[in-house]
C-alpha positions in Angstrom: 119.8 60.1 92.0 123.1 61.4 90.4 124.5 64.4 92.7 127.0 66.8 91.1 130.3 67.0 92.8 129.4 70.3 94.4 126.6 68.6 95.8 128.5 65.9 97.2 131.0 68.5 98.7 128.0 70.3 100.6 126.8 67.0 102.0 130.3 65.9 103.2 130.8 69.5 104.6 127.3 69.3 106.6 128.4 65.7 107.9 131.8 67.1 109.2 130.2 70.1 110.7 127.6 67.9 112.3 130.1 65.7 114.0 131.9 68.8 115.5 128.5 70.6 116.4 124.8 69.7 117.2 123.8 72.8 115.2 124.7 73.5 111.5 123.7 76.6 109.7 124.2 78.1 106.2 126.7 80.5 107.6 128.6 77.8 109.1 129.1 76.0 105.7 129.9 79.0 103.8 132.8 79.8 106.2 133.8 76.2 106.1 133.5 75.9 102.2 134.6 79.4 101.6 131.5 80.3 99.6 129.0 83.2 99.6 125.7 83.2 101.2 123.6 83.2 98.0 125.9 80.2 96.6 125.2 78.3 100.1 121.5 79.0 99.9 121.0 77.8 96.2 122.9 74.7 96.9 120.9 74.0 100.2 117.8 74.6 98.4 118.8 71.9 95.5 119.8 69.3 98.4 116.5 70.0 100.2 114.7 69.4 97.0 116.3 66.1 96.5 115.3 65.2 100.0 118.9 65.3 101.4 118.7 67.9 104.1 115.9 69.6 106.1 115.7 72.6 108.1 114.3 72.8 111.2 112.1 75.7 112.8 115.3 77.4 113.8 117.0 77.4 110.6 119.5 74.6 111.6 120.4 72.2 108.8 120.2 68.5 109.4 120.8 65.6 107.1 117.9 63.3 106.3 118.4 59.6 106.5 119.3 59.4 102.8 121.3 62.6 103.1 123.4 60.9 105.9 123.8 57.4 104.2 125.4 59.5 101.2 127.3 61.8 103.2 128.8 59.0 105.0 129.9 57.2 101.8 131.5 60.3 100.5 133.2 61.0 103.8 134.5 57.5 104.0 135.9 57.6 100.4 137.8 60.8 101.5 139.3 59.4 104.7 140.2 56.2 103.2 141.7 57.9 99.8 143.8 60.2 102.1 145.1 57.4 104.1 146.1 55.5 101.0 148.1 58.3 99.7 150.0 59.2 102.9 150.7 55.5 103.0 152.1 55.8 99.8 154.5 58.5 100.7 152.2 61.4 99.7 152.5 64.7 102.0 149.2 65.0 103.9 148.1 68.4 102.2 148.5 66.8 98.7 147.1 63.7 99.7 143.8 65.4 101.1 143.5 67.6 98.2 143.8 64.4 95.9 141.3 62.5 97.7 138.9 65.4 97.6 138.8 65.5 93.9 138.9 61.6 93.5 136.3 60.6 95.8 133.8 61.9 93.5 134.7 60.0 90.6 136.1 56.8 91.7 134.0 53.5 91.0 132.5 51.5 93.8 134.6 48.6 92.6 138.0 50.3 92.7 137.0 51.8 96.2 136.0 48.5 97.6 139.1 46.8 96.2 141.5 49.6 97.9 139.6 49.1 101.1 140.1 45.5 101.1 143.8 46.1 100.2 144.1 48.5 103.3 142.4 46.0 105.6 144.4 43.0 104.3 147.9 44.7 104.3 147.1 47.6 106.9 149.2 51.2 106.9 152.6 52.2 107.9 
């Protein structure tokens, strides 16, 4: 399955929100991402169709096992890249924004090399 960048952003947001709270609602996602209710509803429907999220009887959104695995990978890319850029001297705001864009396009090979480099040489 190949997910579009926006779908990955939704998964990452759901993952982050689920780390903050036991309950995640569509309205929480919309507020976090700055998107309208119709946009969120459409995206959540697509993620549900892909088997990446599910809604319980109360309307709370949960990641499926497959959704959680993918969301964790995306979030790891975001955090590792942000850390790398900050270590290189980029200010935190720019580092975070750039990591957010790059996380969706970087190859597994390059990302793994970055992780190994950071593990070997550490950070400042």
